Kinemage of the C-alpha trace (Angstrom):
@kinemage 1
@onewidth
@group {chain A} dominant
@subgroup {mainchain}
@vectorlist {calphas} color= white
{ca met a 1} P -15.879 3.541 -15.322
{ca ile a 2} L -12.395 3.271 -12.836
{ca tyr a 3} L -11.816 4.105 -9.361
{ca phe a 4} L -9.083 3.479 -7.188
{ca glu a 5} L -8.418 0.485 -4.136
{ca his a 6} L -6.823 1.839 -1.098
{ca glu a 7} L -4.738 -0.185 1.069
{ca val a 8} L -2.303 0.651 4.354
{ca leu a 9} L 0.618 -1.393 5.323
{ca asn a 10} L 2.591 -1.191 8.297
{ca phe a 11} L 6.849 -2.190 8.252
{ca gly a 12} L 9.306 -2.283 10.435
{ca thr a 13} L 12.841 -0.962 8.785
{ca arg a 14} L 15.419 -1.337 11.990
{ca thr a 15} L 17.108 -4.391 10.731
{ca lys a 16} L 17.686 -6.146 7.307
{ca lys a 17} L 15.953 -9.060 8.115
{ca asp a 18} L 12.631 -6.024 8.484
{ca arg a 19} L 14.224 -4.413 5.421
{ca ala a 20} L 13.718 -7.722 3.328
{ca ala a 21} L 9.774 -8.811 4.915
{ca met a 22} L 9.273 -4.985 3.836
{ca lys a 23} L 10.791 -6.162 0.250
{ca ala a 24} L 8.931 -9.214 -0.357
{ca ser a 25} L 5.639 -7.903 0.922
{ca leu a 26} L 5.890 -4.715 -1.406
{ca thr a 27} L 6.584 -7.490 -4.126
{ca glu a 28} L 3.252 -9.355 -3.432
{ca trp a 29} L 1.158 -6.589 -3.697
{ca gly a 30} L 2.656 -5.349 -6.820
{ca ala a 31} L 2.008 -8.531 -8.892
{ca ala a 32} L -1.632 -7.611 -6.995
{ca gly a 33} L -1.271 -4.538 -9.360
{ca tyr a 34} L -1.253 -2.375 -6.146
{ca glu a 35} L 1.587 0.731 -6.459
{ca val a 36} L 3.111 2.496 -3.726
{ca val a 37} L 1.532 6.335 -3.548
{ca ser a 38} L 3.710 6.587 -0.008
{ca val a 39} L 5.461 6.316 2.336
{ca val a 40} L 5.667 7.929 5.690
{ca pro a 41} L 7.280 7.978 8.920
{ca ala a 42} L 4.941 6.301 12.203
{ca ser a 43} L 8.057 6.654 15.169
{ca leu a 44} L 9.702 9.326 15.520
{ca asp a 45} L 13.171 7.306 15.133
{ca gly a 46} L 11.686 5.777 11.436
{ca ser a 47} L 11.882 2.817 12.846
{ca val a 48} L 8.699 2.178 12.280
{ca val a 49} L 6.094 3.470 8.603
{ca asn a 50} L 3.194 3.105 7.286
{ca val a 51} L 3.444 2.438 3.254
{ca phe a 52} L -0.376 3.778 1.547
{ca leu a 53} L -0.667 1.820 -1.815
{ca lys a 54} L -3.553 1.927 -4.919
{ca arg a 55} L -4.647 0.011 -7.665
{ca glu a 56} L -6.724 0.848 -10.332
{ca val a 57} L -10.432 -1.232 -10.208
{ca tyr a 58} L -12.932 -1.222 -12.872
{ca ala a 59} L -16.687 -0.830 -12.039
{ca glu a 60} L -19.513 -2.327 -14.767
{ca ser a 61} L -22.210 -0.162 -12.977
{ca gln a 62} L -21.985 3.774 -12.457
{ca asp a 63} L -23.421 3.525 -8.760
{ca glu a 64} L -20.278 1.354 -8.019
{ca gly a 65} L -17.597 2.772 -5.965
{ca lys a 66} L -19.074 5.928 -5.121
{ca ala a 67} L -17.681 8.133 -2.017
{ca ala a 68} L -20.726 7.713 0.803
């Protein structure tokens, strides 16, 4: 059975250093099998964003991965 794991990350975007750190972090998460689903501003001026990630997970049992 296939189900998804999800993560939510928070990044600053104001400076070039912030954006470089976001890129490096997302590259690491991508290497772990995650993909970006959505990017949403977390502040009115867009200087902070929430990044939503997901990856497929394969479960052996039909009971694993079911919503509560």
